C-alpha positions in Angstrom: -6.4 20.3 36.6 -8.6 19.0 39.4 -11.2 16.3 38.7 -14.6 17.8 38.2 -17.3 17.0 40.8 -20.2 14.9 39.7 -23.1 17.0 38.4 -26.3 16.5 40.3 -28.1 15.9 37.1 -26.0 12.8 36.5 -26.0 11.5 40.0 -29.8 11.8 40.2 -30.6 10.4 36.7 -33.5 8.0 36.6 -31.8 5.2 34.8 -28.3 3.9 34.0 -28.9 4.6 30.3 -29.8 8.2 31.0 -26.8 8.6 33.3 -24.5 7.2 30.6 -25.8 9.7 28.0 -25.2 12.6 30.4 -21.7 11.5 31.2 -21.0 11.2 27.5 -22.5 14.6 26.8 -20.4 16.3 29.5 -17.3 14.7 28.1 -18.1 15.8 24.6 -18.6 19.4 25.8 -15.1 19.3 27.3 -13.6 17.9 24.1 -15.2 20.6 22.0 -13.6 23.2 24.3 -10.2 21.5 23.7 -10.0 20.2 27.3 -9.1 16.6 26.6 -7.8 16.0 30.1 -11.1 17.3 31.5 -13.0 15.0 29.2 -11.0 12.0 30.4 -11.7 13.0 34.0 -15.4 13.1 33.3 -15.3 9.7 31.6 -13.3 8.2 34.4 -15.8 9.4 37.0 -18.6 8.1 34.8 -17.0 4.7 34.7 -16.6 4.7 38.5 -20.3 5.3 38.7 -21.3 2.9 35.9 -18.4 0.4 35.7 -20.4 -1.9 33.4 -21.0 0.8 30.7 -19.3 -0.3 27.4 -19.9 3.1 25.8 -18.2 5.0 28.6 -15.3 2.6 28.4 -15.1 3.1 24.6 -15.3 6.9 24.9 -12.5 6.9 27.5 -10.4 4.7 25.2 -10.9 7.1 22.4 -10.0 10.1 24.6 -6.9 8.3 25.8 -5.8 7.6 22.3 -6.3 11.2 21.3 -4.2 12.2 24.3 -1.3 10.0 23.2 -2.0 7.3 25.8 -2.0 4.4 23.4 -1.2 1.7 26.0 -4.0 2.9 28.2 -6.5 3.0 25.3 -5.4 -0.5 24.3 -6.0 -1.9 27.8 -9.4 -0.3 28.0 -10.4 -1.8 24.6 -9.1 -5.2 25.5 -11.1 -5.1 28.8 -14.2 -4.0 27.0 -13.9 -6.8 24.4 -13.2 -9.4 27.1 -16.7 -8.5 28.4 -18.4 -7.8 25.0 -16.5 -9.6 22.2 -19.2 -8.6 19.7 -18.6 -4.9 20.2 -17.9 -3.8 16.7 -16.8 -0.2 17.4 -14.3 -1.3 20.0 -12.9 -4.0 17.7 -12.4 -1.4 14.9 -10.8 1.2 17.2 -8.5 -1.4 18.6 -7.6 -2.6 15.0 -6.7 1.0 13.9 -4.7 1.6 17.1 -2.7 -1.6 16.4 -2.2 -0.7 12.7 -0.5 2.6 13.7 1.9 0.5 15.8 2.7 -1.9 12.9 1.1 -4.8 14.7 -0.6 -6.3 11.7 -1.0 -9.8 13.1 -2.8 -8.4 16.1 -5.0 -6.3 13.7 -6.1 -9.5 12.0 -6.8 -11.2 15.3 -8.9 -8.3 16.5 -11.1 -8.2 13.4 -11.4 -12.0 12.9 -12.4 -12.3 16.5 -15.2 -9.9 16.0 -16.6 -12.0 13.1 -16.3 -15.2 15.1 -18.3 -13.7 18.0 -20.8 -11.5 16.2 -22.6 -11.0 12.9 -21.8 -7.5 11.9 -23.7 -6.1 8.9 -22.3 -6.1 5.4 -21.0 -2.5 5.6 -18.9 -3.4 8.7 -17.6 -6.5 6.9 -16.6 -4.5 3.9 -14.8 -2.0 6.2 -12.9 -4.9 7.9 -12.0 -6.3 4.5 -10.6 -3.0 3.3 -8.7 -2.4 6.6 -7.1 -5.9 6.5 -6.1 -5.3 2.8 -4.5 -2.0 3.7 -2.6 -3.8 6.5 -1.2 -6.4 4.0 -3.4 -9.2 5.4 -5.0 -10.2 2.2 -5.5 -13.8 3.1 -7.5 -12.8 6.2 -9.5 -10.3 4.2 -10.2 -12.9 1.5 -11.4 -15.3 4.3 -14.0 -12.7 5.4 -15.2 -12.4 1.8 -15.4 -16.1 1.2 -17.2 -16.8 4.5 -19.9 -14.4 3.6 -20.2 -15.7 0.0 -20.5 -19.3 1.4 -23.2 -18.1 3.7 -25.2 -16.8 0.8 -24.3 -13.2 0.6 -24.8 -11.9 -3.0 -23.7 -8.3 -2.8 -21.6 -7.6 -5.9 -19.3 -5.4 -3.9 -18.3 -8.4 -1.8 -17.5 -10.3 -5.0 -15.5 -7.5 -6.4 -13.4 -7.4 -3.3 -13.1 -11.2 -3.3 -11.9 -11.1 -6.9 -9.3 -8.5 -6.3 -7.9 -10.3 -3.2 -7.8 -13.6 -4.9 -5.8 -12.0 -7.7 -3.3 -10.6 -5.2 -3.0 -14.1 -3.7 -2.4 -15.7 -7.1 -5.8 -17.5 -7.1 -6.5 -16.4 -10.7 -9.4 -18.8 -11.5 -11.3 -17.8 -8.3 -10.5 -14.2 -9.0 -12.0 -14.4 -12.5 -15.1 -16.2 -11.1 -15.7 -13.5 -8.5 -15.1 -10.6 -10.8 -17.3 -12.1 -13.5 -20.1 -12.2 -10.9 -19.6 -8.6 -10.0 -19.6 -7.5 -13.6 -22.8 -9.5 -14.4 -24.7 -8.3 -11.4 -23.9 -4.6 -10.9 -23.8 -1.8 -13.4 -21.2 -0.1 -11.2 -18.6 -2.8 -11.8 -16.7 -0.6 -14.4 -16.4 2.1 -11.7 -14.8 -0.5 -9.5 -12.3 -1.3 -12.3 -13.5 -4.8 -12.5 -12.9 -5.1 -16.4 -9.3 -3.9 -15.8 -8.9 -6.6 -13.1 -10.2 -9.2 -15.5 -7.8 -8.2 -18.2 -4.9 -8.5 -15.8 -5.6 -12.1 -14.9 -4.2 -13.7 -18.0 -2.3 -13.3 -21.3 -4.9 -13.3 -24.1 -4.2 -15.6 -27.1 -6.6 -14.2 -29.7 -9.2 -11.6 -30.2 -12.0 -14.1 -30.0 -11.9 -14.1 -26.2 -15.3 -12.7 -25.0 -13.6 -10.0 -23.0 -12.8 -8.1 -26.1 -16.4 -7.7 -27.2 -17.6 -7.2 -23.6 -15.1 -4.4 -22.8 -15.9 -2.7 -26.1 -19.7 -2.9 -25.4 -19.2 -1.4 -21.9 -17.2 1.4 -23.5 -20.3 2.5 -25.4 -22.2 3.3 -22.2 -22.9 7.0 -21.7 -23.0 7.0 -17.9 -19.4 6.1 -17.2 -17.1 8.4 -15.2 -13.8 9.4 -16.7 -12.0 7.0 -14.3 -14.2 4.1 -15.4 -13.8 5.0 -19.1 -10.1 5.3 -18.8 -9.9 1.9 -17.0 -11.8 0.2 -19.8 -9.5 1.7 -22.4 -6.5 0.5 -20.5 -8.0 -3.0 -20.4 -8.6 -3.0 -24.1 -5.1 -1.7 -24.7 -3.6 -4.5 -22.6 -5.8 -7.1 -24.3 -4.7 -6.0 -27.8 -1.1 -5.9 -26.8 -1.3 -9.5 -25.7 -2.4 -10.6 -29.2 0.2 -8.5 -31.0 -2.2 -5.9 -32.4 0.2 -3.1 -31.4 -1.6 -0.6 -33.6 -4.9 -1.0 -31.8 -3.2 -1.3 -28.5 -1.5 2.1 -29.1 -4.8 3.7 -30.1 -6.7 2.5 -27.0 -3.8 3.3 -24.7 -3.5 6.8 -26.2 -7.2 7.4 -25.5 -6.8 6.0 -22.0 -3.9 8.2 -21.0 -5.7 11.3 -22.5 -8.9 10.5 -20.5 -7.2 9.8 -17.2 -4.4 12.3 -17.6 -6.9 15.1 -18.0 -8.0 14.5 -14.5 -4.6 14.9 -12.9 -1.8 17.4 -13.3 1.8 16.4 -12.5 3.8 19.4 -11.3 6.9 19.0 -13.5 8.6 22.1 -12.2 8.1 21.1 -8.6 9.5 17.7 -9.4 12.7 19.3 -10.8 13.0 21.6 -7.8 12.6 18.6 -5.4 15.4 16.7 -7.2 17.7 19.8 -7.1 17.0 20.3 -3.4 18.0 16.7 -2.6 21.1 16.9 -4.6 22.2 19.9 -2.5 20.8 18.8 0.9 23.2 18.1 3.8 21.7 15.6 6.3 22.4 15.6 10.0 24.8 13.0 11.3 23.4 9.4 11.2 21.8 8.1 14.4 24.6 6.5 16.5 22.6 3.5 17.7 22.2 1.3 14.7 20.6 -2.1 15.2 22.8 -5.0 14.3 20.2 -7.8 14.4 18.2 -6.8 11.4 18.7 -5.0 8.1 16.2 -2.8 6.2 16.5 -3.4 2.4 15.0 -0.7 0.2 14.3 -1.6 -3.5 14.0 1.7 -5.3 13.9 3.1 -8.8 11.2 3.9 -11.4 8.1 1.8 -11.2 7.9 -1.0 -13.8 11.7 -1.5 -13.7 11.7 -5.0 -12.2 11.4 -4.2 -8.5 8.5 -6.7 -7.9 10.3 -9.5 -9.7 13.5 -8.8 -7.7 11.7 -8.5 -4.3 9.9 -11.8 -4.9 13.1 -13.6 -5.7 14.8 -12.3 -2.6 11.7 -13.2 -0.5 12.3 -16.8 -1.3 15.3 -16.8 1.1 14.7 -17.8 4.6 15.0 -15.0 7.2 13.8 -12.4 4.6 10.4 -10.6 5.0 8.9 -8.8 2.0 6.6 -6.0 3.2 5.5 -4.7 -0.2 5.4 -0.9 -0.9 5.2 0.8 2.5 4.0 4.4 2.5 5.9 5.3 5.7 9.2 6.6 4.6 7.7 9.4 2.4 5.3 10.2 5.2 8.1 10.4 7.8 10.3 12.4 5.4 7.6 15.0 5.0 7.3 15.3 8.8 11.0 15.6 9.3 11.7 18.0 6.4 11.2 21.3 8.5 13.3 19.9 11.4 16.4 18.6 9.6 18.1 22.0 9.6 18.0 22.0 13.4 21.2 20.6 14.9 19.0 19.3 17.8 16.8 17.1 15.6 18.1 13.8 16.9 15.1 13.1 19.1 12.7 13.6 16.1 14.9 11.3 14.0 14.9 8.7 16.7 11.1 8.8 16.9 10.8 8.6 13.1 13.2 5.6 13.0 11.2 3.9 15.7 7.9 4.5 13.9 9.3 3.1 10.6 10.9 0.1 12.3 7.6 -0.9 13.9 5.8 -0.7 10.5 8.6 -2.7 8.8 9.2 -5.4 11.4 5.6 -5.8 12.5 4.6 -8.5 15.0 5.0 -11.8 13.0 7.9 -14.2 13.1 11.1 -12.1 13.4 13.6 -12.0 10.5 16.9 -10.5 9.7 16.3 -8.8 6.4 13.1 -6.7 5.7 12.3 -5.5 2.2 10.4 -2.3 1.5 10.0 -1.9 -2.3 8.3 1.5 -2.4 9.9 2.7 -5.7 10.0 6.4 -4.8 12.1 5.9 -1.7 14.9 6.9 -4.1 14.0 10.4 -3.1 15.0 9.7 0.5 18.1 7.7 0.4 20.1 10.2 2.5 17.4 10.2 5.1 17.1 6.4 5.1 20.8 6.0 5.8 20.7 8.7 8.4 18.0 6.8 10.2 19.4 3.3 9.5 23.1 3.3 8.8 22.9 -0.5 8.3 20.3 -0.2 5.5 20.9 -1.4 2.0 19.6 0.3 -1.1 19.0 -1.7 -4.3 18.4 0.5 -7.4 16.4 -1.2 -10.2 17.2 0.3 -13.6 15.6 -0.5 -17.0 16.1 0.8 -20.5 14.4 4.2 -20.5 12.3 3.6 -23.5 11.1 0.2 -22.3 10.5 1.7 -18.9 8.6 4.6 -20.4 6.4 2.4 -22.5 5.6 0.1 -19.6 4.6 3.0 -17.4 2.4 4.6 -20.1 0.6 1.3 -20.7 -0.3 0.9 -17.0 -3.4 2.2 -15.2 -2.3 3.9 -12.0 -4.6 5.3 -9.3 -4.6 9.1 -9.4 -2.2 10.6 -6.9 0.4 7.7 -7.2 2.2 8.0 -10.5 0.7 11.1 -12.1 3.6 11.5 -14.5 2.8 8.2 -16.2 0.1 9.6 -18.6 2.5 11.8 -20.7 5.7 10.7 -22.3 7.4 14.1 -21.6 6.5 13.8 -18.0 7.8 10.2 -17.9 11.1 11.2 -19.4 11.4 14.0 -16.9 10.8 11.6 -14.0 13.2 9.1 -15.3 16.0 11.7 -15.7 15.4 13.0 -12.2 15.5 9.6 -10.7 18.7 8.7 -12.5 20.4 11.9 -11.4 19.5 11.3 -7.8 20.6 7.6 -7.9 23.9 8.5 -9.5 24.4 11.1 -6.7 23.5 8.5 -4.0 25.8 6.0 -5.5 28.7 8.4 -5.3 27.9 9.5 -1.8 27.1 6.0 -0.4 29.1 3.5 -2.5 29.0 0.8 0.1 25.2 1.0 0.6 23.9 1.3 -2.9 23.7 -1.6 -5.5 22.3 -1.3 -9.0 20.4 -4.1 -10.7 19.6 -3.8 -14.4 16.4 -5.3 -15.5 18.0 -6.6 -18.7 20.6 -8.5 -16.7 18.0 -9.8 -14.3 15.7 -11.4 -16.8 18.5 -12.8 -18.9 20.3 -14.4 -15.9 18.0 -14.5 -13.0 20.0 -16.9 -10.9 23.3 -15.1 -11.5 21.8 -11.7 -10.8 20.0 -12.7 -7.7 22.9 -14.7 -6.4 25.3 -11.8 -6.8 22.8 -9.5 -5.0 22.3 -12.0 -2.2 26.0 -12.2 -1.7 26.2 -8.4 -1.4 23.4 -8.4 1.1 25.0 -11.2 3.1 22.1 -13.7 2.6 23.3 -17.1 3.7 23.4 -20.1 1.3 22.6 -20.3 -2.4 19.4 -19.2 -4.2 16.6 -21.5 -3.2 14.6 -23.3 -5.9 11.6 -21.4 -7.2 8.5 -22.5 -5.4 4.9 -21.4 -5.0 4.1 -17.9 -4.0 0.4 -18.5 -3.4 0.6 -17.7 0.3 2.2 -14.3 -0.3 0.1 -11.5 -1.7 1.4 -9.3 -4.5 -0.4 -5.9 -4.6 1.4 -4.1 -7.4 0.5 -3.9 -11.1 2.8 -6.9 -11.7 0.6 -9.3 -9.6 0.1 -11.7 -12.6 3.4 -11.3 -14.3 5.4 -11.8 -11.2 3.9 -15.3 -10.8 4.9 -16.4 -14.4 8.2 -17.9 -15.4 10.8 -15.2 -16.0 11.0 -14.3 -19.7 12.8 -11.8 -22.0 9.8 -10.8 -24.1 9.9 -7.3 -22.7 13.5 -6.5 -23.8 13.4 -3.7 -26.4 9.7 -4.0 -26.4 9.4 -0.3 -27.3 10.5 -1.1 -30.9 7.1 -2.9 -31.4 5.4 0.4 -30.8 7.9 2.8 -32.4 5.7 3.2 -35.5 2.6 4.3 -33.5 4.3 6.0 -30.6 7.0 8.3 -32.2 7.4 10.0 -28.8 9.5 7.0 -27.7 12.3 7.9 -30.1 12.8 11.2 -28.1 13.6 9.3 -24.8 17.3 8.5 -24.6 18.7 5.9 -22.2 21.0 8.3 -20.4 
């Protein structure tokens, strides 16, 4: 397509600002017609006429990004920010571009540079905090919170974010202080699940702790959403479990699961069909070019089966990077699903492997072993090993009744573990996961290793040492040290930082009297 000629109305505009707006309007008209190349041509011509216009440069970067020209967009944004380091829109667009490439260190640099060079408003600060948190850069996100608080900011939302981030970083005293402020200064704090966050920061010793009365009083409010009410009930259930009042804990937790479970519906039949489909699926041949200088390690299995504990133990080894629960393998699996029957899908598989590798390896200090502990990756073991033949799969397995109880006691965000509010659904999910893992173990015996939760907590050094030997990690298990510099974003953020214990073994028996459904779950 030929480059459009400059319209007289633009060339004759009375001021640079008026010219800029006309170029932007013409480019937008092209975009609305689906002519992205034409829009880019208009913006390029506009920049030739107005080379100092940051808005034309930003618009061209956005159009380039939409056209799949990420390198060109990045160069434009970098040039814009070199001129105008306080340009918030350019900083955020660059950060999101970098996130899609797995360059999380660069994301943090882009956003922190903005706050060093400008004073964005609170909403922009909150957006940056959430983006950094999503990118696994909790320490940087927390620094933005604390800098604003130190400067006198009093918005309770900022304190709620600061508390959640401090909890992930293991700074539990600060987390409580920040969450207490949010709860005391904003009636919306229950909607932000602040009481549940407070309950997760400790193990209560007796019912005289002020949280018990405070949570119960909040529960009496008539303006709470179902999500906030459920969250408070989960907090009260957890608190009463801590002090051994299993009867009251069961009552609160039953109410919590009923309230939250009514808002979601887990498709039990679809789940069963998904399991059957994977049992019968034949994958294309593995990609031939398998990297030899790094190994992806996938820790899979039902949630609440010890994956966080195991990942944190392995992450103590040098040359191991723990990336938490990445969403990318399920996303890529969905993209590839309609293509896998095609014999010529190698190019799509190569692209998927490159995308995932970028998100796993990122742009920090290189390592040899990279951990992804997204539990539901057990659905994609065949795809994982087709994309990465060198990958290693670790299956965490726990007594089904203990696993079911732990899931049922936990508050999950809707859309993540929607089976966890009903014992029948939990049992169905556990059975399906075990059928699949038994299938993968038979098909890929050299690539799959099972770790039982009961063995892990009773002999942590022996279990981790044997697993490290299977993975090829050099040396012996390092001594336990601080994890304060590494964020834990799962429900186990407090427990994973405590000494390993065996209190949760056969825990279901403490609840058998009040939760008879547990007796129907067999440890198959």
